[in-house]
C-alpha positions as CSV (number, residue, x, y, z in Angstrom):
1,X,0.0,0.0,0.0
2,X,2.8,2.4,0.8
3,X,4.5,1.7,-2.6
4,X,1.2,2.5,-4.4
5,X,0.9,5.7,-2.5
6,X,4.5,6.6,-3.4
7,X,3.7,5.9,-7.1
8,X,0.7,8.2,-6.8
9,X,3.2,11.0,-5.8
10,X,4.9,10.7,-9.2
11,X,1.8,10.0,-11.4
12,X,-0.7,12.4,-9.9
13,X,1.5,15.5,-10.7
14,X,2.0,14.2,-14.2
15,X,-1.7,13.8,-14.8
16,X,-2.3,17.2,-13.2
17,X,0.2,18.7,-15.7
18,X,-1.7,17.0,-18.6
19,X,-5.0,18.1,-17.3
20,X,-3.9,21.6,-16.8
21,X,-2.4,21.6,-20.4
22,X,-5.8,20.5,-21.8
23,X,-7.7,23.1,-19.8
24,X,-5.5,25.9,-20.9
25,X,-5.6,24.8,-24.5
26,X,-9.4,24.7,-24.4
27,X,-9.5,28.4,-23.3
28,X,-7.8,29.3,-26.5
29,X,-10.0,27.4,-28.8
30,X,-12.4,29.6,-31.0
31,X,-16.1,29.5,-29.8
32,X,-18.2,26.8,-31.0
33,X,-20.6,27.3,-33.9
34,X,-24.2,28.5,-33.2
35,X,-27.0,25.9,-33.2
36,X,-29.5,28.3,-35.1
37,X,-29.4,29.2,-38.7
38,X,-31.8,31.0,-41.1
39,X,-32.2,30.2,-44.8
40,X,-33.9,32.2,-47.6
41,X,-35.8,29.4,-49.2
42,X,-37.9,31.1,-52.0
43,X,-41.6,30.7,-52.3
44,X,-43.5,27.8,-50.8
45,X,-43.8,24.9,-53.3
46,X,-40.7,26.0,-55.3
47,X,-37.7,23.8,-55.9
48,X,-35.6,26.1,-53.5
49,X,-38.3,25.4,-50.8
50,X,-38.2,21.6,-51.2
51,X,-34.4,21.5,-51.1
52,X,-34.4,23.8,-48.0
53,X,-36.7,21.4,-46.2
54,X,-34.2,18.6,-47.1
55,X,-31.4,20.6,-45.5
56,X,-33.5,21.4,-42.5
57,X,-34.1,17.7,-41.8
58,X,-30.5,16.8,-42.3
59,X,-29.1,19.5,-40.0
60,X,-31.6,18.6,-37.3
61,X,-29.8,15.3,-36.6
62,X,-26.7,17.3,-36.0
63,X,-28.4,19.5,-33.3
64,X,-28.8,22.6,-35.6
65,X,-32.2,24.3,-36.1
66,X,-32.5,25.7,-39.6
67,X,-35.3,28.2,-39.9
68,X,-36.9,28.6,-43.4
69,X,-37.6,32.2,-44.5
70,X,-39.9,32.4,-47.6
71,X,-39.1,35.1,-50.3
72,X,-40.3,36.0,-53.7
73,X,-37.2,34.5,-55.3
74,X,-33.4,34.9,-55.7
75,X,-33.3,38.7,-55.8
76,X,-35.1,39.1,-52.6
77,X,-33.1,36.2,-51.0
78,X,-29.7,37.9,-51.9
79,X,-30.9,41.2,-50.5
80,X,-31.8,39.6,-47.2
81,X,-28.4,37.8,-47.2
82,X,-26.5,41.1,-47.9
83,X,-28.4,42.8,-45.1
84,X,-27.6,40.1,-42.6
85,X,-31.2,39.0,-42.0
86,X,-30.5,35.4,-43.1
87,X,-27.4,33.3,-42.9
88,X,-27.7,31.4,-46.2
89,X,-29.7,31.4,-49.3
90,X,-30.3,29.6,-52.7
91,X,-29.3,32.1,-55.4
92,X,-30.0,31.6,-59.0
93,X,-27.2,32.1,-61.6
94,X,-26.9,35.6,-63.1
95,X,-28.2,37.3,-59.8
96,X,-24.9,37.7,-57.9
97,X,-22.8,39.1,-60.7
98,X,-22.6,42.6,-59.3
99,X,-22.1,41.7,-55.6
100,X,-18.9,43.5,-54.4
101,X,-16.3,41.2,-52.9
102,X,-16.0,43.6,-49.8
103,X,-19.2,42.3,-48.6
104,X,-17.7,39.0,-47.7
105,X,-20.2,36.7,-49.3
106,X,-19.1,33.2,-50.3
107,X,-20.6,30.3,-52.2
108,X,-20.7,26.8,-50.9
109,X,-21.1,25.3,-54.4
110,X,-23.3,25.2,-57.5
111,X,-26.0,22.6,-56.8
112,X,-28.2,21.8,-59.8
113,X,-29.4,23.1,-63.2
114,X,-32.5,25.4,-63.4
115,X,-33.8,25.4,-67.0
116,X,-35.6,28.4,-68.3
117,X,-38.9,27.1,-69.4
118,X,-41.1,29.1,-71.9
119,X,-44.5,27.6,-72.0
120,X,-46.9,28.8,-74.8
121,X,-50.5,28.2,-75.7
122,X,-51.0,26.1,-78.9
123,X,-54.2,27.9,-80.0
124,X,-52.5,31.3,-80.3
125,X,-50.5,30.3,-83.4
126,X,-47.3,30.0,-81.7
127,X,-46.5,26.4,-82.4
128,X,-43.4,27.4,-84.6
129,X,-42.0,30.1,-82.3
130,X,-38.3,29.3,-81.5
131,X,-36.8,32.7,-81.0
132,X,-37.4,35.2,-78.2
133,X,-37.8,38.1,-80.5
134,X,-41.0,36.3,-81.9
135,X,-42.7,36.9,-78.6
136,X,-42.9,40.6,-79.3
137,X,-46.4,42.0,-79.0
138,X,-47.6,38.9,-77.1
139,X,-48.9,38.8,-73.5
140,X,-46.1,37.5,-71.3
141,X,-45.8,36.5,-67.7
142,X,-42.2,37.0,-66.6
143,X,-42.3,36.2,-62.9
144,X,-42.8,38.0,-59.7
145,X,-40.8,41.1,-58.8
146,X,-37.8,40.0,-56.7
147,X,-37.6,36.6,-58.2
148,X,-34.8,35.2,-60.3
149,X,-37.2,34.3,-63.1
150,X,-38.3,38.0,-63.5
151,X,-34.6,39.1,-63.5
152,X,-33.5,36.4,-66.1
153,X,-36.6,36.8,-68.4
154,X,-36.4,40.6,-68.4
155,X,-32.8,40.5,-69.3
156,X,-33.2,38.0,-72.2
157,X,-36.3,39.7,-73.6
158,X,-34.8,43.1,-73.5
159,X,-31.7,42.0,-75.3
160,X,-34.0,40.4,-77.9
161,X,-35.9,43.6,-78.5
162,X,-39.0,42.7,-76.5
163,X,-39.8,45.5,-74.2
164,X,-42.7,46.9,-72.1
165,X,-43.5,49.5,-74.9
166,X,-44.1,46.8,-77.5
167,X,-45.2,43.9,-75.4
168,X,-47.6,43.4,-72.5
169,X,-45.6,42.1,-69.5
170,X,-47.2,40.6,-66.4
171,X,-45.1,40.5,-63.2
172,X,-47.0,37.8,-61.4
173,X,-46.1,34.7,-59.2
174,X,-45.8,31.4,-60.6
175,X,-49.2,30.1,-59.4
176,X,-50.9,33.1,-61.0
177,X,-48.9,32.7,-64.2
178,X,-50.1,29.0,-64.5
179,X,-53.8,30.0,-64.0
180,X,-53.6,32.8,-66.5
181,X,-51.9,30.6,-69.0
182,X,-54.4,27.8,-68.7
183,X,-57.3,30.3,-68.9
184,X,-55.8,31.9,-72.0
185,X,-55.3,35.4,-70.4
186,X,-51.7,35.4,-71.5
187,X,-50.0,33.8,-74.5
188,X,-46.7,32.6,-72.8
189,X,-45.1,32.4,-69.3
190,X,-41.5,32.1,-68.2
191,X,-40.5,29.8,-65.4
192,X,-37.0,29.0,-64.0
193,X,-37.4,25.6,-62.3
194,X,-36.2,22.0,-62.0
195,X,-37.8,19.5,-64.3
196,X,-39.1,17.6,-61.3
197,X,-41.0,20.6,-60.0
198,X,-44.8,20.7,-59.7
199,X,-45.0,23.6,-62.2
200,X,-43.2,21.8,-65.0
201,X,-45.1,18.6,-64.4
202,X,-48.6,20.5,-64.4
203,X,-47.9,22.4,-67.6
204,X,-46.2,19.7,-69.6
205,X,-49.3,17.5,-69.0
206,X,-51.7,20.2,-70.3
207,X,-52.9,19.5,-73.8
208,X,-53.1,23.0,-74.8
209,X,-49.7,24.1,-73.7
210,X,-46.3,23.4,-75.3
211,X,-42.6,24.1,-74.6
212,X,-40.7,26.5,-76.6
213,X,-37.6,25.1,-78.3
214,X,-34.5,27.4,-78.6
215,X,-33.3,26.5,-82.1
216,X,-30.6,29.2,-82.2
217,X,-27.1,27.8,-81.7
218,X,-26.3,27.6,-78.0
219,X,-23.2,29.6,-78.2
220,X,-25.2,32.7,-79.1
221,X,-26.5,32.6,-75.5
222,X,-23.8,30.9,-73.4
223,X,-21.0,33.2,-74.7
224,X,-23.0,36.3,-74.0
225,X,-24.2,34.9,-70.6
226,X,-21.6,32.8,-68.9
227,X,-23.9,31.8,-66.1
228,X,-26.1,29.9,-68.7
229,X,-25.6,26.3,-70.1
230,X,-27.4,24.9,-73.1
231,X,-28.9,21.5,-72.3
232,X,-30.3,18.8,-74.5
233,X,-33.8,17.6,-73.7
234,X,-34.5,14.3,-75.6
235,X,-38.0,13.3,-77.0
236,X,-40.2,12.0,-74.3
237,X,-37.8,12.8,-71.5
238,X,-40.4,14.4,-69.4
239,X,-43.2,11.9,-70.1
240,X,-42.6,8.7,-71.9
241,X,-46.3,7.9,-72.1
242,X,-47.5,11.1,-73.7
243,X,-44.2,11.5,-75.4
244,X,-43.4,15.0,-73.8
245,X,-41.6,16.7,-75.4
246,X,-42.6,15.4,-78.9
247,X,-39.2,16.0,-80.3
248,X,-35.6,16.8,-79.3
249,X,-35.0,20.3,-78.1
250,X,-32.6,22.7,-76.5
251,X,-33.1,24.5,-73.1
252,X,-31.2,27.4,-71.6
253,X,-30.4,26.6,-68.0
254,X,-29.0,28.6,-65.1
255,X,-27.2,27.0,-62.1
256,X,-28.5,27.4,-58.5
257,X,-25.8,28.1,-55.8
258,X,-25.9,28.0,-52.0
259,X,-24.4,31.3,-50.8
260,X,-23.6,32.1,-47.1
261,X,-22.9,35.3,-45.2
262,X,-19.5,36.6,-44.2
263,X,-20.0,35.6,-40.6
264,X,-20.7,32.0,-41.2
265,X,-18.7,29.7,-38.9
266,X,-16.2,27.4,-40.4
267,X,-17.9,24.3,-38.9
268,X,-21.1,25.3,-40.5
269,X,-19.4,25.7,-43.9
270,X,-18.0,22.1,-43.8
271,X,-21.3,20.7,-42.6
272,X,-23.3,22.4,-45.4
273,X,-20.8,21.2,-48.0
274,X,-21.2,17.7,-46.6
275,X,-25.0,17.9,-46.8
276,X,-24.8,19.4,-50.3
277,X,-22.7,16.4,-51.4
278,X,-25.3,14.0,-49.9
279,X,-28.3,15.8,-51.4
280,X,-27.1,17.0,-54.9
281,X,-24.6,14.4,-56.0
282,X,-27.3,12.1,-57.4
283,X,-28.1,11.8,-61.1
284,X,-31.1,13.9,-62.3
285,X,-32.9,14.4,-65.6
286,X,-30.4,16.9,-66.6
287,X,-27.5,16.2,-64.2
288,X,-25.0,13.3,-64.3
289,X,-24.0,11.5,-61.2
290,X,-21.5,13.6,-59.1
291,X,-21.7,16.4,-61.5
292,X,-22.9,18.5,-58.6
293,X,-22.0,20.1,-56.2
294,X,-19.3,21.8,-58.3
295,X,-17.0,24.8,-58.2
296,X,-18.1,25.8,-61.7
297,X,-20.7,28.4,-62.8
298,X,-20.2,30.4,-59.5
299,X,-20.4,34.2,-59.7
300,X,-19.8,34.7,-56.0
301,X,-16.3,33.1,-55.0
302,X,-16.4,29.8,-53.3
303,X,-15.4,29.7,-49.6
304,X,-11.9,28.2,-49.0
305,X,-13.1,25.6,-46.5
306,X,-15.9,24.4,-48.9
307,X,-13.4,24.1,-51.7
308,X,-11.1,22.1,-49.5
309,X,-13.8,19.8,-48.5
310,X,-14.9,19.3,-52.1
311,X,-11.4,18.4,-53.1
312,X,-10.3,16.2,-50.2
313,X,-13.6,15.1,-48.7
314,X,-14.2,14.6,-45.0
315,X,-11.3,14.5,-42.5
316,X,-10.3,11.2,-40.6
317,X,-12.2,12.4,-37.5
318,X,-15.3,13.3,-39.6
319,X,-15.3,9.8,-41.1
320,X,-15.6,7.9,-37.8
321,X,-17.1,10.5,-35.4
322,X,-20.3,12.6,-35.3
323,X,-19.7,15.8,-37.1
324,X,-20.1,18.1,-34.0
325,X,-17.5,15.9,-32.0
326,X,-15.1,15.8,-35.0
327,X,-15.3,19.6,-35.7
328,X,-14.6,20.4,-32.0
329,X,-11.6,18.0,-32.0
330,X,-10.4,19.5,-35.3
331,X,-10.4,23.0,-33.7
332,X,-8.1,21.6,-31.0
333,X,-5.6,20.0,-33.3
334,X,-3.1,22.7,-33.1
335,X,-2.9,22.5,-29.3
336,X,-3.6,18.8,-29.1
337,X,-0.5,17.8,-31.0
338,X,2.0,19.3,-28.5
339,X,-0.2,18.2,-25.6
340,X,-0.3,14.6,-26.8
341,X,3.4,14.5,-27.3
342,X,3.8,15.2,-23.6
343,X,2.7,11.7,-22.9
344,X,5.7,9.8,-24.4
345,X,8.4,11.9,-22.8
346,X,6.6,12.0,-19.5
347,X,6.0,8.2,-19.5
348,X,9.7,7.6,-20.3
349,X,10.7,10.1,-17.5
350,X,8.7,8.5,-14.8
351,X,11.3,5.9,-13.9
352,X,14.2,8.3,-13.9
353,X,12.2,10.9,-12.0
354,X,11.2,8.4,-9.4
355,X,14.8,7.2,-9.0
356,X,15.9,10.8,-8.7
357,X,13.3,11.4,-6.1
358,X,14.4,8.6,-4.0
359,X,18.0,9.4,-4.3
360,X,17.6,13.0,-3.7
361,X,16.9,12.2,0.0
362,X,20.4,10.9,0.4
363,X,22.2,13.4,-1.8
364,X,21.7,16.3,0.6
365,X,23.0,14.2,3.5
366,X,26.0,13.0,1.6
367,X,26.8,16.7,0.9
368,X,27.1,17.3,4.7
369,X,29.0,14.2,5.2
370,X,31.5,15.2,2.5
371,X,32.0,18.6,4.0
372,X,32.6,17.2,7.5
373,X,35.0,14.5,6.2
374,X,37.1,17.2,4.4
375,X,37.2,19.7,7.2
376,X,37.5,17.3,10.1
377,X,41.2,17.8,10.6
378,X,40.8,21.5,11.3
379,X,37.9,21.2,13.8
380,X,38.6,22.4,17.3
381,X,37.1,20.7,20.4
382,X,33.8,22.8,20.4
383,X,33.2,22.4,16.6
384,X,34.0,18.7,16.9
385,X,31.4,18.1,19.7
386,X,28.8,20.1,17.7
387,X,29.4,17.9,14.6
388,X,29.1,14.8,16.7
389,X,25.6,16.0,17.9
390,X,24.6,16.6,14.3
391,X,25.8,13.2,13.2
392,X,23.9,11.5,16.0
393,X,20.8,13.4,15.0
394,X,21.1,12.4,11.4
395,X,21.6,8.7,12.4
396,X,18.5,8.7,14.4
397,X,16.5,10.4,11.6
398,X,17.8,7.7,9.1
399,X,16.8,4.9,11.6
400,X,13.4,6.3,12.5
401,X,11.9,8.4,9.8
402,X,13.4,7.6,6.4
403,X,11.7,4.7,4.4
404,X,12.5,3.7,0.8
405,X,11.3,0.9,-1.5
406,X,13.1,-2.5,-1.1
407,X,14.9,-2.0,-4.5
408,X,16.8,1.0,-3.0
409,X,17.6,-0.5,0.4
410,X,21.3,-1.0,-0.7
411,X,21.7,2.8,-1.1
412,X,19.9,3.5,2.2
413,X,22.2,1.1,4.2
414,X,25.3,2.4,2.5
415,X,24.2,5.9,3.8
416,X,23.9,4.6,7.3
417,X,27.3,2.8,7.1
418,X,28.9,6.1,5.9
419,X,27.2,8.1,8.7
420,X,28.6,5.7,11.3
421,X,32.1,6.0,9.8
422,X,32.1,9.8,10.0
423,X,30.7,9.6,13.5
424,X,33.6,7.3,14.7
425,X,36.1,9.7,13.1
426,X,34.5,12.6,14.9
427,X,34.7,10.7,18.2
428,X,38.3,9.9,17.6
429,X,39.0,13.6,17.0
430,X,37.2,14.6,20.2
431,X,39.4,12.1,22.2
432,X,42.5,13.4,20.7
433,X,41.6,17.0,21.4
434,X,40.7,16.2,25.0
435,X,44.1,14.4,25.6
436,X,46.1,17.3,24.2
437,X,44.3,19.7,26.5
438,X,45.1,17.6,29.6
439,X,48.8,17.3,28.8
440,X,49.5,20.9,27.9
441,X,52.0,22.7,30.2
442,X,51.7,26.2,31.3
443,X,54.2,28.5,29.5
444,X,56.4,31.0,31.6
445,X,58.6,33.9,30.5
446,X,62.2,35.0,31.8
447,X,62.2,37.8,34.3
448,X,64.3,40.1,32.0
449,X,62.3,39.3,28.7
450,X,58.7,40.3,28.5
451,X,56.3,38.5,26.2
452,X,55.4,39.8,22.8
453,X,51.8,40.8,23.7
454,X,52.9,43.1,26.6
455,X,52.8,46.7,25.6
456,X,56.0,48.8,25.7
457,X,56.2,51.9,27.9
458,X,55.1,55.1,26.1
459,X,58.5,56.8,26.6
460,X,60.3,54.0,24.9
461,X,57.7,53.6,22.1
462,X,57.9,57.3,21.2
463,X,61.6,57.3,20.6
464,X,63.0,57.5,17.1
465,X,59.5,57.8,15.6
466,X,59.6,60.0,12.6
467,X,56.6,61.7,11.0
468,X,57.2,62.0,7.3
469,X,55.1,64.8,5.9
470,X,55.4,63.4,2.4
471,X,53.9,60.3,3.7
472,X,51.2,61.7,5.9
473,X,49.6,64.2,3.7
474,X,51.6,64.5,0.5
475,X,49.0,65.7,-1.8
476,X,47.7,68.4,0.6
477,X,51.2,69.8,1.3
478,X,52.4,69.7,-2.3
479,X,49.1,71.5,-3.4
480,X,49.8,74.2,-0.7
481,X,53.4,74.5,-1.7
482,X,52.4,75.1,-5.3
483,X,49.9,77.9,-4.4
484,X,52.6,79.5,-2.2
485,X,55.1,79.5,-5.1
486,X,57.7,77.6,-3.2
487,X,61.0,77.3,-5.3
488,X,61.5,74.1,-7.1
489,X,64.6,73.3,-5.3
490,X,62.7,73.3,-2.1
491,X,62.4,69.7,-0.8
492,X,59.5,68.6,1.3
493,X,61.7,66.0,2.9
494,X,63.4,68.8,4.9
495,X,60.1,69.1,6.8
496,X,60.5,65.7,8.3
497,X,60.0,66.0,12.0
498,X,61.1,63.5,14.8
499,X,59.5,63.2,18.0
500,X,62.8,62.8,19.8
501,X,64.0,66.2,18.5
502,X,64.2,69.1,21.0
503,X,61.4,71.6,20.8
504,X,62.1,75.0,19.4
505,X,62.7,77.8,21.8
506,X,59.7,79.6,20.3
507,X,56.9,78.8,22.7
508,X,54.4,79.3,19.9
509,X,55.6,76.2,18.0
510,X,52.9,73.6,18.5
511,X,53.5,70.1,19.7
512,X,52.8,67.2,17.3
513,X,49.8,65.0,18.0
514,X,49.7,61.3,17.5
515,X,46.8,61.5,14.8
516,X,47.3,61.9,11.2
517,X,45.2,65.0,11.0
518,X,47.2,66.9,13.7
519,X,50.4,65.8,12.0
520,X,49.3,67.2,8.7
521,X,48.2,70.5,10.2
522,X,51.5,71.0,12.0
523,X,53.4,70.2,8.8
524,X,51.5,72.9,6.9
525,X,52.2,75.4,9.7
526,X,55.8,74.5,9.6
527,X,55.9,75.2,5.8
528,X,54.5,78.6,6.5
529,X,57.1,79.3,9.1
530,X,59.9,78.2,6.9
531,X,58.9,80.7,4.2
532,X,58.4,83.5,6.8
533,X,54.6,83.9,6.6
534,X,53.0,86.0,9.3
535,X,51.9,83.8,12.2
536,X,48.2,84.7,11.9
537,X,48.2,84.4,8.1
538,X,44.9,82.8,6.8
539,X,45.9,80.1,4.3
540,X,42.4,80.2,2.7
541,X,43.1,83.6,1.2
542,X,45.8,81.9,-1.1
543,X,43.0,80.8,-3.5
544,X,43.6,82.3,-6.9
545,X,40.9,84.7,-8.2
546,X,40.0,85.4,-11.8
547,X,40.2,88.8,-13.3
548,X,37.0,90.7,-14.3
549,X,37.7,90.2,-18.0
550,X,38.0,86.5,-17.4
551,X,34.8,86.5,-15.4
552,X,33.0,88.4,-18.3
553,X,34.3,85.9,-20.8
554,X,33.1,83.0,-18.7
555,X,29.6,84.6,-18.4
556,X,29.4,85.2,-22.2
557,X,30.4,81.6,-22.9
558,X,28.0,80.4,-20.4
559,X,25.1,82.4,-22.0
560,X,26.1,81.2,-25.5
561,X,26.1,77.6,-24.3
562,X,22.8,78.1,-22.7
563,X,21.3,79.5,-26.0
564,X,22.7,76.6,-27.9
565,X,21.3,74.2,-25.4
566,X,17.9,76.0,-25.6
567,X,17.8,75.5,-29.4
568,X,18.9,71.9,-29.2
569,X,16.2,71.2,-26.5
570,X,13.5,72.8,-28.7
571,X,14.6,70.7,-31.6
572,X,14.7,67.5,-29.5
573,X,11.3,68.4,-28.0
574,X,9.8,68.7,-31.6
575,X,11.2,65.4,-32.6
576,X,10.1,63.8,-29.4
577,X,6.5,65.2,-29.8
578,X,6.4,63.5,-33.2
579,X,7.9,60.1,-32.0
580,X,6.4,59.9,-28.6
581,X,3.5,57.8,-29.5
582,X,5.5,55.3,-31.5
583,X,8.3,55.2,-28.9
584,X,5.8,54.5,-26.1
585,X,4.4,51.7,-28.1
586,X,7.8,50.2,-28.6
587,X,8.4,50.6,-24.9
588,X,5.3,48.6,-24.2
589,X,6.6,45.9,-26.5
590,X,10.0,45.9,-24.8
591,X,8.4,45.5,-21.3
592,X,6.3,42.6,-22.5
593,X,9.3,41.0,-24.2
594,X,11.1,41.1,-20.9
595,X,8.0,39.7,-19.1
596,X,7.5,36.9,-21.7
597,X,11.2,35.9,-21.6
598,X,11.1,35.7,-17.8
599,X,7.9,33.7,-17.8
600,X,9.5,31.2,-20.2
601,X,11.6,30.1,-17.3
602,X,8.5,28.4,-15.8
603,X,9.7,24.7,-15.4
604,X,6.3,23.2,-16.0
605,X,5.7,22.3,-19.7
606,X,2.7,23.9,-21.5
607,X,2.1,26.4,-18.6
608,X,5.0,28.4,-20.1
609,X,3.3,28.4,-23.5
610,X,0.1,29.6,-21.8
611,X,2.2,32.3,-20.0
612,X,3.5,33.4,-23.4
613,X,0.0,33.7,-24.9
614,X,-1.3,35.6,-21.9
615,X,1.7,38.0,-22.4
616,X,0.7,38.5,-26.0
617,X,-2.9,39.1,-25.1
618,X,-1.8,41.7,-22.4
619,X,0.5,43.4,-25.0
620,X,-2.5,43.7,-27.5
621,X,-4.6,45.1,-24.7
622,X,-1.9,47.6,-23.7
623,X,-1.4,48.7,-27.4
624,X,-5.1,49.0,-27.8
625,X,-5.4,51.3,-24.8
626,X,-2.4,53.3,-26.0
627,X,-4.0,53.9,-29.4
628,X,-7.5,54.3,-28.1
629,X,-8.9,51.3,-29.7
630,X,-11.6,49.0,-28.2
631,X,-10.2,45.6,-27.1
632,X,-12.1,42.3,-27.2
633,X,-10.3,39.4,-25.4
634,X,-12.0,36.6,-27.3
635,X,-11.3,38.2,-30.6
636,X,-7.7,38.8,-29.6
637,X,-7.3,35.1,-28.7
638,X,-8.6,34.2,-32.1
639,X,-6.2,36.5,-33.9
640,X,-3.2,35.1,-31.8
641,X,-4.1,31.5,-32.6
642,X,-4.5,32.3,-36.3
643,X,-1.1,34.1,-36.5
644,X,0.9,31.6,-34.5
645,X,-0.6,28.7,-36.4
646,X,0.5,30.4,-39.7
647,X,4.1,29.5,-38.7
648,X,4.1,25.8,-38.2
649,X,8.0,25.5,-37.6
650,X,7.7,28.1,-34.8
651,X,4.7,26.3,-33.2
652,X,6.6,22.9,-33.4
653,X,9.6,24.5,-31.9
654,X,7.6,26.1,-29.1
655,X,6.1,22.6,-28.4
656,X,9.5,20.9,-28.4
657,X,11.1,23.5,-26.2
658,X,8.3,23.3,-23.7
659,X,8.4,19.5,-23.6
660,X,12.1,19.4,-23.2
661,X,11.7,20.8,-19.7
662,X,10.2,17.5,-18.6
663,X,13.8,16.2,-19.0
664,X,15.5,17.0,-15.7
665,X,18.7,19.1,-15.7
666,X,20.0,20.0,-19.1
667,X,16.5,19.6,-20.6
668,X,15.0,22.2,-18.3
669,X,17.9,24.6,-18.9
670,X,18.0,24.1,-22.7
671,X,14.2,24.3,-23.1
672,X,14.0,27.4,-21.0
673,X,16.7,29.1,-23.1
674,X,15.3,28.3,-26.5
675,X,11.7,29.1,-25.3
676,X,12.9,32.5,-24.0
677,X,14.4,33.3,-27.4
678,X,11.2,32.2,-29.2
679,X,9.1,34.1,-26.7
680,X,11.0,37.4,-27.2
681,X,10.8,36.9,-31.0
682,X,7.1,36.1,-31.0
683,X,6.1,39.0,-28.7
684,X,8.3,41.3,-30.9
685,X,6.6,40.1,-34.1
686,X,3.1,40.5,-32.4
687,X,3.9,44.0,-31.2
688,X,5.4,45.1,-34.6
689,X,2.4,43.8,-36.6
690,X,-0.2,45.5,-34.3
691,X,1.7,48.8,-34.0
692,X,1.8,49.0,-37.8
693,X,-1.9,48.2,-37.9
694,X,-2.8,50.7,-35.3
695,X,-0.5,53.4,-36.8
696,X,-2.5,53.1,-40.0
697,X,-5.6,53.8,-38.2
698,X,-6.9,50.2,-38.0
699,X,-9.0,48.6,-35.2
700,X,-9.0,45.3,-33.7
701,X,-12.3,44.2,-35.4
702,X,-10.9,44.9,-38.8
703,X,-7.6,43.1,-38.3
704,X,-7.4,40.5,-41.0
705,X,-5.2,37.8,-39.5
706,X,-4.8,36.0,-42.9
707,X,-3.4,39.1,-44.6
708,X,-1.1,39.9,-41.7
709,X,0.3,36.5,-41.5
710,X,3.2,37.3,-44.0
711,X,4.0,40.5,-41.9
712,X,4.1,38.3,-38.9
713,X,6.4,35.7,-40.2
714,X,8.8,38.5,-41.4
715,X,8.8,40.2,-38.1
716,X,9.3,36.8,-36.4
717,X,12.4,36.2,-38.5
718,X,13.7,39.7,-37.6
719,X,13.1,39.0,-33.8
720,X,14.9,35.7,-34.1
721,X,17.9,37.3,-35.9
722,X,18.1,40.0,-33.1
723,X,18.1,37.1,-30.5
724,X,21.1,35.5,-32.4
725,X,23.0,38.8,-32.6
726,X,22.4,39.3,-28.8
727,X,23.6,35.8,-28.0
728,X,26.7,36.4,-30.3
729,X,27.5,39.6,-28.5
730,X,27.3,38.0,-25.1
731,X,29.6,35.1,-26.2
732,X,32.1,37.7,-27.7
């Protein structure tokens, strides 16, 4: 049971490290996709509406609620999509041609053909009509305002010379157009619909209504209208029993596309692409198997994630797991890779770590034993007895408190044997010192020879003691001699005074004191006496004074220097005012670089990477406040993850540097050093990219991480180069 508990002391911290790593990684994963979407589905009963219901049923199994929004047609659907009132919409070909790229709309794929059907009454003499310009002067239903049918029919008729001033045009819905055509109120009606639609089925089965055949060469239409295709409809394709149509004919067909808004989550993009493949890949009356979904016939550019899915298919996780689970794990792949690689080195390091932990108990005691063993010969009696007490305490601690696994008992007993050995040596040293003390004789001195430590009488000690002025205060006396213009031949050595000399008869000559200060003062006064200065002469008056002209020159020079300094200060102030903002921003970057490099010394893997990311977020926050830009922490995390993931070598190096810290000793030092260099370079690159963005007047919400990835990689290389130069300078 004890062994199991000791194993827990090793495994539990490792599991805690892994758990903390997963938790920290989860905090930096982009938010999950919403469970509610809205689609512009066209009018009820239309082909778009039926397909929207199919998507609704499929997405419901993935936990997503798809709300259907009815519209008059593609024109209205596109308007709602551009206004952000719906998340996705079915758009007919030819409608999205003039949508600006800045609006951020993307296509998932083109889904199916939508033929342009022109149904005409047989009793109006239109049996031979095969050209659009022949409809001039007729009564025509061209679809409801806001529908794709209305937009396409109006464009084709206008280009064929059929206009509202020479033809009666009815802008009515599909149902009204059918009833008017069957009642003979109109001569022809335009519909854009799939062959399987109820509208096409109803009208092709009507005995008084026929389909217009476009006899003109298809290139006349397809080259003018790239979004159109010319399709061959064989005899009897629509109804074999009634042989509809009665002969082969050509149809003009647009292509329907699924278009999403700019804020659509990447998970939704992949899920919608998957459902599009499932629903629209089957063969139809006009489509071949797997012809759709397609990247062709798209006026609005395809989304990159959708294009990747169409090319490569589902990922490995999406093949075997529910999409919601696979999508969430796919978001974590950048952080999961370094986290999972922790398991192997940690598992390999468990045994050495356990051995080190067991042996570390004895290492600290062996250090004390080695110190006592080396210094034992210099111990006195008191220190020897103190060391004996310490050894006895250690011996008792080893016997009572320390317990190790059976596989390490040999090292434990070796420790006890070595402790006993040092204890015996200390006891032998104590016995030797006690014996020397008992046998020591008392030393005596001869009566006529005092010991060295007895002080000599003052009268004897003061004899023949010379005070050398040059030694006591050479600089002070030489300086004074220079100021007094003493001749060069005058030697300061003549001022040497001896305490055994007789005092001068002059009672005013002072006695020399024992201290250096009094000696120096007496020496200076002796100099004054030798050059016959008055006794009460004040030596402070010997300071040289400048002439009035020199003083005026000094003042003029000072004023000129002050003017130059004032001009220079004004120039520097002007430069500083221009560069202050940029300089302060760089200063913030420098502070965060220092903080990030310091935090990289954290010995726990993954936590150091999390500390680096937190430092980057704090830097973006500080720069945002400095430039007066609103800061959103979640958006900042998303930007950082996108930029760092753009440089896979750097991400891999960060993971390896962090993981190497799990190796005791050199791994911790090497990993900390390499991660410190990487941290400094990454923070430098982050600061440089955001300073450039904010200097240009940008904000956090319009920061395009994909466009900035190249700048980030260049700045990262520059930061790494600076780190190499700094290391080279230190080694030099």
